[in-house]
C-alpha positions in Angstrom: 69.0 4.2 38.0 71.6 6.5 39.5 70.4 9.7 41.4 72.5 11.9 39.1 70.8 10.5 36.0 67.2 10.8 37.3 66.7 14.2 35.8 67.8 13.0 32.4 65.5 10.0 32.6 62.6 12.1 33.7 63.1 14.5 30.8 63.4 11.6 28.4 60.1 10.1 29.7 58.4 13.5 29.4 59.5 13.9 25.8 58.3 10.3 25.1 54.9 11.1 26.7 54.6 14.4 24.8 55.4 12.5 21.5 52.6 10.0 22.3 50.1 12.8 23.2 50.7 14.2 19.7 50.8 11.0 17.6 48.0 9.1 19.3 45.2 11.6 18.3 46.8 11.9 14.9 46.7 8.1 14.4 43.1 8.0 15.6 42.2 10.8 13.2 43.8 8.9 10.3 42.0 5.7 11.3 38.6 7.5 11.5 39.2 9.2 8.2 40.2 5.9 6.5 37.0 4.1 7.9 34.8 7.0 6.7 36.5 7.0 3.3 36.1 3.2 3.0 32.4 3.5 3.9 31.8 6.3 1.4 33.5 4.2 -1.4 31.4 1.1 -0.6 28.2 3.2 -0.5 28.9 5.0 -3.8 30.7 2.3 -5.7 29.3 1.4 -9.1 28.9 -2.3 -9.8 29.2 -3.1 -13.5 26.8 -5.8 -14.7 27.0 -7.7 -18.0 23.9 -9.5 -19.3 24.2 -13.2 -20.5 24.4 -12.0 -24.1 27.0 -9.2 -23.9 26.2 -6.2 -26.0 27.3 -3.6 -23.5 27.8 -3.4 -19.8 25.6 -1.6 -17.3 26.4 0.2 -14.1 24.5 0.6 -10.8 25.4 2.4 -7.6 23.7 2.9 -4.3 21.5 5.8 -5.6 21.2 5.5 -9.4 21.6 3.2 -12.3 22.4 3.2 -16.0 19.5 4.5 -18.0 19.7 1.5 -20.4 19.7 -0.9 -17.4 16.5 0.6 -16.1 14.9 0.4 -19.6 16.0 -3.3 -20.0 15.0 -4.3 -16.5 11.6 -2.7 -17.0 11.2 -4.5 -20.3 12.1 -7.8 -18.6 9.6 -7.2 -15.8 6.8 -6.4 -18.2 7.6 -9.3 -20.5 7.6 -11.7 -17.5 4.3 -10.4 -16.2 2.4 -9.9 -19.5 3.6 -12.5 -21.9 1.9 -15.4 -20.1 -0.4 -18.3 -20.4 -2.6 -19.8 -17.7 0.0 -22.6 -17.3 3.1 -20.3 -16.7 1.6 -17.2 -15.2 2.2 -18.2 -11.6 5.8 -19.2 -12.2 6.5 -16.0 -14.1 5.0 -13.8 -11.4 7.1 -15.6 -8.7 10.2 -14.7 -10.7 9.4 -11.1 -10.4 8.4 -11.4 -6.8 12.0 -12.4 -6.1 13.0 -8.9 -7.2 10.6 -7.1 -4.7 11.7 -5.7 -1.4 10.5 -7.7 1.7 8.3 -4.8 2.9 6.5 -4.6 -0.4 6.2 -8.3 -1.0 2.8 -8.8 0.6 1.0 -6.2 -1.4 2.7 -7.1 -4.7 2.2 -10.9 -4.1 -1.6 -10.4 -3.5 -1.9 -8.2 -6.6 0.0 -10.7 -8.8 -1.9 -13.7 -7.3 -5.3 -12.0 -8.2 -4.1 -11.4 -11.7 -3.0 -15.0 -12.1 -6.3 -16.3 -10.8 -8.2 -14.1 -13.2 -6.1 -15.3 -16.1 -6.7 -18.9 -15.2 -10.4 -18.4 -14.6 -10.9 -16.6 -17.9 -8.5 -18.9 -19.7 -6.8 -16.4 -21.9 -3.1 -15.8 -22.7 -1.4 -12.4 -23.2 1.5 -11.3 -25.2 3.3 -8.0 -24.5 4.7 -6.2 -27.5 6.6 -3.1 -26.4 6.7 -0.1 -28.8 8.2 2.9 -27.0 9.8 3.7 -23.7 10.4 6.8 -21.6 13.2 6.8 -19.1 14.2 10.1 -17.5 18.0 10.5 -16.9 18.7 9.7 -13.3 15.3 8.2 -12.6 14.6 4.7 -11.4 11.5 4.2 -13.5 10.4 3.5 -17.1 7.1 4.1 -18.9 6.6 1.5 -21.6 3.8 1.9 -24.2 2.9 -1.1 -26.4 0.2 -3.5 -27.4 -1.2 -6.1 -25.1 -2.5 -9.0 -27.3 -4.9 -11.4 -25.7 -6.0 -14.8 -26.9 -8.6 -17.3 -25.8 -7.1 -20.6 -26.9 -6.1 -20.0 -30.5 -8.6 -17.2 -31.0 -7.0 -13.7 -30.9 -8.9 -10.8 -29.3 -8.5 -7.2 -30.2 -5.1 -5.9 -29.0 -5.1 -3.1 -26.4 -2.6 -0.2 -26.4 -1.4 0.1 -22.9 1.1 2.2 -21.0 2.8 0.6 -18.0 5.0 2.1 -15.3 7.8 0.1 -13.8 9.5 1.8 -10.8 12.6 0.5 -9.1 14.4 1.2 -5.8 18.0 0.6 -5.1 19.3 -0.2 -1.6 22.6 1.1 -0.3 24.4 -2.1 -1.5 23.3 -1.5 -5.1 20.6 -4.1 -5.2 17.7 -3.2 -7.6 14.2 -3.9 -6.4 10.9 -3.7 -8.2 8.6 -1.2 -6.5 5.8 -0.8 -9.0 4.8 -2.7 -12.2 1.3 -1.6 -13.2 -0.8 0.1 -15.8 -0.1 3.8 -15.8 -3.3 5.5 -14.6 -3.9 9.0 -13.2 -4.2 7.4 -9.7 -0.8 5.8 -10.1 0.6 9.1 -11.5 -0.6 10.9 -8.3 1.4 8.6 -6.0 4.4 7.9 -8.3 7.7 9.8 -8.2 7.9 9.3 -12.0 5.9 11.1 -14.5 
């Protein structure tokens, strides 16, 4: 570098440094904004689900789900738990336990196991016949009312009209978990977020 050109080079380097001082924070800001936007899209993205027999699709996001999806999943849970025989009750309750969050698994498993043991001990079968459902818009629960028919062997017992509450929870990835599946009682109503 020639002494007479040192001033020009110094000015050129200052301009280059000034340009970097402006563009670097701008580039970092754009990158942070892009990461934040991507995270928001992933957290709020709706996943569309189609059942094996396609009548219509469902949607589910990180905080809510399609009303019809909640209704159909609640029906599936109740049918699995209450249309049972002593021979298949344990298998059917294990299918529902796969849909329970790990932190709720112990309590639900103990409750289901007690019901299975009672069913085997008493030797009766049950058939759940749903009649009406209530699902509030934006809620993750359904109240089903219907008849619970019980049979001992081939002999039918008087059917009981029951109302069941099925509550769900969705994690931030859009996975639906069973939180409650029980007879709707005043005690359950007191602790439930669904009425």
